[in-house]
N, C-alpha and C positions, 0 to 999 in steps of 0.2 A: 620334152616338148616345151616350147616357150610359152609364156602366159598370154600370148596373143592368139587370135582365132585361127583355126586350121579347118577350113570348110571341107566337108565331105562331098564327094561326087553324089549326084542326085540318087542314083540307083542304090548306092551304099547307105545313103541317108534314109531312104525308104525302108531298107532292111533293118537298120538300127532302130528306127521308130517302131516297126512291127514287133521286133523282139521285146523291146521295153513295154510296148502296149499290152502284149500278152501277159507279162508278169503283173502289170498294173490292173488288168482285168480281174485276175484272181485275188489281188490285194483288196480291191473294193468289194468284190463278191463276199469275201470273208468279213470285211468291215460291216456290211449291211445285213448279213444273214441273221443276226440276232433278232431283228425286227420281225422276220418271218417265223423264226423258231420260238419267239417269246411265248405263244400260247402252249406249245407242247412242253417247253422247259418249265414253265410255271406250273403246269399240271403234274409233271413227273417229279419235280424237285421242290414244289411248294414255294416258289420264289415270290417275293413281293416287289413293289415298284422300286424300292431302294436297291434290292438285289439285282434287278434287271438293269438299272442304271449303272451299277458298279460293274456288272458283267460286260455290258457293252463298252463302258468306259475303260475297262481293263486293257482292251486293244489299244486305245489311244494313250493310255498310260505307258504301255510298252513303246509306242511310237515316241513319246516325249522323252523317255529316258535316254534314247540313243541320238537325239538330233545334234547336240553340240559336238560330240566326238565324230559323228557321221560326217559333218561338214568338213572337218580337217582331213579325215580319211579320204573323202571324195576328191578334194583338191590335191592331195598327195599321191594317192594310188589309182584314182580314176574310177569311173562308174562300173566297168565290167567286173573288176576284181572285188570291189566292195559289195555290189549287189549279189554276186554269187555266194559270198560268204554269209550274207544276211539271209538269203533265201533258204539256206540249209537249216537255219533256226526256224523259219516259217514251216518247213516240212515237219520238223519235230513238234511244233505247236499243234498242227493239224492232227498228228498221230496221238498226242496226249489228249486232245479234246475228244477224239473218237473213242477213247477208252475210259474217260473220266466217269466217276460214279457219284460225285458230290459237287456241291457248289464250289468248294475250294479248288477241286481239280479242274473244273471248267474255267475258273478265274485264272489259275496259273497258266492254262493252255492259251487263253485269250491274251495274256501278257506276252507269252512267248511268240504268239502269232504277230502281235503288234511290233515287237522287237524285230522279228524276221522280215516283216514286210515294210519296215519303216524307210527303206531306201528305194522303194519301187517308183516313187515320183521324183525324189530328190536326185537320184542317180541320172535319169534321163535329162532332167532340167539342167543339171550341171554340165552334162555332155553337150546339150543343145546350145548352151552359152558359148561354147567354142566351135562346135561343128556346124551350126546353122547360121545363116545370115540373120541380121537383126530383125528384118521384117517378117522372117519365118518363125521367130521364137514364140511370139504371141499365138500364132496359129498352131504350132506344135504343142504348146501348153494347153490350149483350148481343146485340141483333139485328143490329147492324153486324158483330159478331164471327161471328154465325151466317151472315151473307152472305159473310164472309171464308171460312168453312168450306165454303160452297157453291162458292166459287172454287177452293179447294184440292181439292174433290171433282172439279171439272171438269178439274183438272190430272192426274187419275189415269187411269181407264179411258177417258174420252172422248179424251184426248190419245193414249193407247196405240192406240185404234181408228183415229184419224186419221193416225197416223204412216205406216203403209204406203201410204195414199192420197195424202197431201199431202207428207209429209216434214217434218222439224222446222223447216226454213227457211221454208217457206210458212206454217206455223203462226204464226210471228212477224210475217210481213207481215199476216196476218189480225188478230192481236192489236193491231197498230198502228192498224188501221182501227177496231177496236172501241173503243179508248181515245178516239179522235177523236169517236165517237158519244157516249160518256159526257161528254166535254167540252161538247158541244152541249147536252145535257140540263142540265148544271150552269149553263151560261150562260143558259138560258131559265127555269129554275125556282128557282134559289137567289137570294134577295134580296141587294142590296148591303149593305155594312156602314155605312150612314149612316141617320140619323134622317130621317123624312119632311120634305122641304123643306130639308134641310141638305146643304151641299156639302162638309162637313168630315168626314173619317174620325175614328175614335176617337183622341184624342191620346195620345201616349206619356206615361206617368206619370213617366218619368225614373228609375224604380227599377231598371230592367233585371231581372236575375235574382236580385238580392240577397234579396228576401223568400223566394224558393224555396230558395236555398242555406242560409238561416238557419232553415228549418223543420225541427224535430226529427221531425215526422211524415214528411216527405219522406225523410229519411235512414233512418228506421225501415223504410220500404218498399223501400229501394234494394237490399239483398242478395237478397230474394226475387224482385224484378223481374229482376235480373241472372241469377241461377242457375235459379230455378224456372220463371219465365215464359220467360226466354231459352232454357233447356234444353228446355222443352216444345216451343217453336216450332222449335228446331234439330232435334229428333228428328222432329217431324211433317213438316217441309218438306225434310228430307234423309235423316237417318240411319235412319229407319224402313225406307226402301227397300233400302239396302245390307244392313241387318240381315236382312231377309226373304230376300234372295238369297244372301248370303254366310254367314250363321249358320244360318238355318232351311233353306237349300238350295232355295228356291223359284225357279221360272222367272221371266222378266221379266213375262210376262202374269199369272202368279199373284201376283207382288209388286204389280203395278198394281191387281189386284183387292183385295189386302190393304190397300193405301193408300186405295182407294175406301171400304172398310169403316171404316177409321180416321177418314177425313174425314166420312163420313156420321154416324158416332157423335158427332163433334165438332159437326156442324151441329145435331143433335138436342139435344145438351147445351146449346148456347148458346140455342136456341129455348126450352128449359126455363128457363134462367136469366132470360131476358127476360120470361117469364110470371110467375115467382114472386118476383123481387127487389123489385118495388114493395110487394107484400104483406108480405114479410119486413121491409122497412125500416119499414113502418107499425107492425109489432109490436116494433120495437126491435132486430131482428136485422140488424146491419149488416156491412159487408165484413170488418172486423177479426175479429169472432167467427167468421164463416164460414171465413176463411182459417185461423184457429187450429184449428178443429175438423176441417176437411175436407182440408187440404193433406197431412197425414201419410198419408192413403190412398195418395198417389202414391209415397211412400217404400217402402211395402210392395210395391207392384207393381214398382217399379224393382228391389228386392231379388230378387223372383221372376224377373225377366228376367235379371239378372246370374247368379244361382245356378243356374237351370235351363238357360239358354242354348239350345243346339241341341235339348235334350230337349223343349222346348215344341212343336217341329215344327209340325203343322197349327194349333195354337192360338196361334202367335206373334202374328198380327195382332190377335187379340182381346185379348191381354195388352197389346200396345202401345196399342190403342184405349182400354182401361180406364186405362192410365197417363196418356194424354193427357187423358181426360175428368176424372180425379181431379185433374189439375194445373190445370184451369180455375178452381178456387177462387181462384187467384192473379190471374186476369184481373179480378177485382173490385177489385183494388188500383188499377187505372188510373183509373176514374171516381171512386173514393174520393179519390185525390190531387187530381183536378181540382176536386171539390166542397169540398176543404179550404181552397181559396183563393177570394178575391173574384173575381167574374166578369171584371173587367178584367185579371186575372192568369192566367186559365184557359189561354190559349194557351201562355204560358211554362211554367206548372206541368206541363201535359200533355206538352209537347214535351221538357222536361227529363227527365220520367220515361220518355218514349218513347226518349230517348237512352240511358238506363240499360238498357232492355229490349233494344234493338237492338244495342247494344254487346255485351250478354251473348250474343245470338244469334250475332253474328259471332265472338266469342271461343270460344264453345262449339263452333260448327260447324267452325271451322278447328282449334281445339285438339283436338277428338276425332279429326280426320284425322291430325294430327301424332302423337297418342298411339297410334293404331292402327298407323301406319307404324313408330313407335318400338318397340312390342312385337313387331311382325313382324321388325324388324331385330335384335332380341335373341334370335330363334329361336322366338318364340311362334307358335301357329297363328292362323289368321284368326279363329276363334271366340274364342280366348282374348284376342286383341287387342280385339275389340269388347266383350267382357265387362269387361275392365279399364277401357276408356274410359267405358262406361256406368256402371260402379261409381264412378269418380272423380266423375262428374257427380252421382250420387246422394248421395255424401258431402257435396259442396259444397251441395247443395240442403237437406240436413238441417241443416247448420250455419247456413245463411241463415235457415231457419225458427226455429231456436233464438235467433238474434239478434232476430228479429221478436218472439218471445215475451218475451224479456228486456227489450225496450224498450217494452212495451205500456203502461207507466205514463206514457210521454212523449206520450200523445195530446194 
């Protein structure tokens, strides 16, 4: 296949999207499930905030370890072949988690799951860069993220309801089977990465990641990807749950309901982005302008969380939901980075930026746990510890946005 675009017929494009979306649904369900399981894992294994942060972050560590080789493999071998190989590791990770009896076993399983699911977004985005028209790529990206929010939604109340019936170990056996079904759909519906009648995959251009590392636009987007995007996902997939139980004083079921509300709001938000971004792009309103205008809303809501803290009480979930929704402006950076490079570099550009994001998630998730335990060790209350940790993240996000604004002439 040549490095130029090869658009798919509409019907095949829909099938390809659905196959990838199914895999991404289970990827994000597994990403977010630790927030719902945190009370039972804490009780059964005696975990502290540092352990929870590391356990949730282990998934993102596994993600980060694969991103650079993943980008080259995607460009060379194509989405179908690569994602099927990786999902096999994800199935193994689920099975190890289901049988783990110690924190070390759970952590190893989370890292394996992170490795195995690390291609679930990059593979389709790489394919969309060639297979979909330019004005459809932002929509496809937003609707993939919407599917991810649906997975995170499934990780809240549905998981909480199934826990007394199945237990958390049986849930992971079921997830392993579901990922295997997604693999079958990808094998049947996603086309190979070769031109008709050609036996050769796309050749490697020999440049590696050099064009990506030399891109001023890539580096402009790096801090907001690390702190704002990474911080949003870190809170959505872990720290929103403990905030609701330990700061707002909610029960485990109430917190699961709050997480359901947060993820439902995120799903609707990404559905809206997918509906409006093609029209905005046609009017000349692109990702850079939207990030510049919209991302500061998240700073205001973070300040409200930090300053009000326990006083938010029954409104805590809604404020967290609004924070996450206002942070989605930065999600537009990911497809923007992909479209800033030629199609034959898309896998590397997207994977390099994904490395930034998921390294940020890992650092923020674990760092917030370390910070919470440190403040507690100095005599602070649980509520004060969370307020300090969230406040530090907010300051880092503001500084990353200022860097983005300062470098806007480097487009």
